[in-house]
C-alpha positions in Angstrom: -6.6 -6.5 21.2 -8.5 -3.3 20.3 -8.0 -1.2 17.2 -9.1 2.5 17.3 -9.1 4.5 14.1 -8.1 8.1 14.8 -8.6 9.4 11.2 -6.4 9.5 8.1 -3.7 6.8 8.4 -3.5 6.9 12.2 -4.5 4.1 14.6 -4.2 3.3 18.2 -3.6 -0.4 19.1 -4.4 -1.4 22.7 -3.3 -4.8 23.8 -4.7 -7.0 26.6 -2.5 -5.6 29.3 -3.2 -2.0 28.5 -0.1 -1.2 26.4 -0.7 1.4 23.6 0.9 1.6 20.2 0.3 4.7 18.1 0.6 4.6 14.3 1.3 7.6 12.0 0.1 10.4 14.3 -1.0 13.7 12.7 -1.4 17.3 13.7 -4.7 19.2 14.2 -4.5 21.0 10.9 -5.4 18.1 8.7 -9.0 18.3 10.0 -9.2 15.4 12.5 -8.6 15.7 16.3 -5.0 15.0 17.2 -4.3 12.2 19.7 -2.3 13.9 22.5 -2.3 11.2 25.2 0.7 9.3 26.4 1.4 6.0 24.6 4.0 3.2 25.0 5.3 3.2 21.4 5.0 5.2 18.3 5.5 3.7 14.8 5.9 6.1 11.9 5.9 5.1 8.2 7.5 8.3 6.9 8.2 11.9 7.8 5.5 13.8 5.9 3.6 16.3 8.2 0.4 14.3 8.2 2.1 11.1 9.6 4.8 12.3 12.0 3.3 14.5 14.8 4.7 14.0 18.3 2.7 15.4 21.1 4.3 16.9 24.2 3.1 13.9 26.3 5.1 11.6 23.9 8.3 13.7 23.6 10.2 10.8 25.3 8.2 7.9 24.0 10.0 5.2 22.1 9.8 5.8 18.3 10.2 3.3 15.5 10.8 4.9 12.1 13.3 2.6 10.4 13.3 -0.6 8.4 14.4 -3.8 10.1 13.4 -5.8 13.1 12.5 -4.1 16.4 11.5 -5.7 19.7 9.7 -4.2 22.7 8.3 -5.7 25.9 4.8 -6.1 24.4 5.2 -6.4 20.6 7.6 -6.9 17.8 7.8 -4.6 14.7 9.3 -5.3 11.3 9.8 -2.5 8.9 10.0 -3.2 5.1 11.3 -0.8 2.6 8.8 0.6 0.0 8.1 3.8 -1.8 5.6 6.7 -1.7 5.3 6.7 -5.5 5.7 4.5 -8.6 9.2 5.8 -9.3 11.2 4.3 -6.5 10.8 7.4 -4.3 11.9 10.0 -6.9 8.7 12.0 -6.5 7.7 11.6 -2.9 10.4 9.6 -1.1 10.4 6.3 0.7 7.8 4.7 2.8 8.0 1.9 5.4 5.5 -1.0 5.6 5.3 -2.3 9.1 4.4 -5.8 10.4 3.4 -5.6 14.0 3.0 -8.8 16.1 0.9 -8.0 19.1 -1.5 -10.0 21.3 -1.3 -13.0 19.0 -2.3 -10.9 15.9 -0.2 -9.9 12.9 -1.0 -6.3 11.9 0.3 -4.8 8.6 0.2 -1.0 8.2 1.1 0.0 4.6 1.8 3.7 5.4 1.6 5.9 2.3 2.3 3.1 -0.2 2.5 4.4 -3.7 2.9 1.3 -5.8 1.7 -2.3 -6.1 3.8 -5.0 -4.4 6.1 -7.5 -6.1 6.4 -11.2 -5.0 9.5 -10.5 -2.8 7.7 -7.9 -0.8 4.6 -10.0 -0.5 6.8 -12.8 0.8 8.3 -10.5 3.4 4.8 -9.4 4.5 3.6 -13.0 4.8 0.4 -14.0 6.6 -1.6 -11.1 8.0 -4.6 -10.9 10.3 -5.3 -7.1 9.9 -4.2 -5.0 6.9 -4.4 -1.2 7.0 -4.2 0.1 3.5 -4.3 3.5 1.8 -7.1 3.9 -0.8 -7.3 7.6 -1.6 -5.0 8.0 -4.6 -3.3 11.3 -5.4 -0.4 10.6 -3.1 -0.8 6.8 -2.7 -2.3 3.9 -4.5 -5.9 4.5 -5.5 -9.0 2.4 -4.7 -8.7 -0.1 -7.5 -5.0 -0.6 -7.0 -5.6 -1.0 -3.3 -8.1 -3.7 -3.9 -5.5 -5.6 -5.9 -2.8 -5.2 -3.3 -5.2 -6.2 -0.5 -6.4 -9.4 -2.2 -2.8 -10.3 -3.1 -1.9 -10.2 0.7 -5.3 -11.9 1.5 -5.5 -10.9 5.2 -8.4 -11.9 7.5 -9.4 -8.2 7.8 -8.9 -5.2 5.6 -9.2 -1.7 7.0 -9.1 1.1 4.4 -7.4 4.4 5.4 -6.0 7.6 3.9 -9.1 8.7 1.9 -11.3 11.7 1.6 -13.8 12.5 4.3 -15.7 15.7 5.1 -13.2 16.4 7.9 -10.0 16.1 5.8 -8.5 19.5 4.7 -6.8 18.3 1.5 -7.9 16.4 -1.5 -7.9 12.7 -1.8 -10.4 10.3 -3.5 -13.2 9.0 -1.4 -13.7 5.2 -0.6 -16.1 4.6 -3.5 -13.6 3.2 -6.0 -12.2 0.8 -3.4 -15.6 -0.4 -2.2 -16.8 -1.1 -5.7 -13.5 -3.1 -6.4 -13.8 -5.5 -3.5 -16.4 -7.7 -1.8 -17.3 -8.5 1.9 -17.6 -4.9 3.1 -18.9 -4.4 6.6 -19.7 -0.9 7.7 -19.6 -0.5 11.4 -21.1 2.4 13.4 -17.9 2.9 15.4 -14.2 3.9 15.2 -13.2 0.9 17.3 -12.8 -2.7 16.2 -11.8 -5.9 18.0 -10.6 -8.6 15.6 -11.7 -12.2 16.1 -8.8 -14.7 16.2 -11.3 -17.4 15.2 -12.4 -15.8 12.0 -11.6 -18.2 9.2 -12.5 -16.2 6.1 -10.3 -13.7 4.4 -10.5 -10.2 2.9 -13.3 -9.0 5.3 -13.4 -5.2 4.8 -14.1 -3.1 7.9 -15.2 0.4 7.1 -15.4 2.7 10.1 -18.1 5.3 10.5 -17.1 8.9 9.8 -15.4 10.7 12.7 -17.4 13.5 14.3 
């Protein structure tokens, strides 16, 4: 399986038979280039403008945007209720954590998580191979909170997302607070990553290079 970071909180997952899953797609006006190509499935954590863009090519693509268990011909998706803030959604609404089982990997995308996780939610998440976690603060958990959440899940790989870069058109914190709060950071000169199923250690942080 291949993971492609598109910017912000959006990723493209490509499985071994060429199926494509798009997470939290965004429009062009947030600063990154929008992914417009046809995919096989779109998974959306919430309906804020920077997470819910549907291209013309994907106007009829299957969309998952609810909690509960969902099954397709190439993956399963479990949506877990969470919130976009620390006040049970009163400020920014709800958010869905997704667990995606694909190609023998278990991927967890936390969306715009705005709070730390209790033991019940951690139990629902369970064992994770790849964790995609927001770290930019302001609208989500910040870098130090993200480090605590990530280590409480203890995945094999951690991919930070939803943080300030030179391309982003609105204010978030950069990755510095997160990177100083956690160990095992590997910066890669790419926007693509292929996880290793035989990796035995945990909490390996993969930091993608800045998008051009």
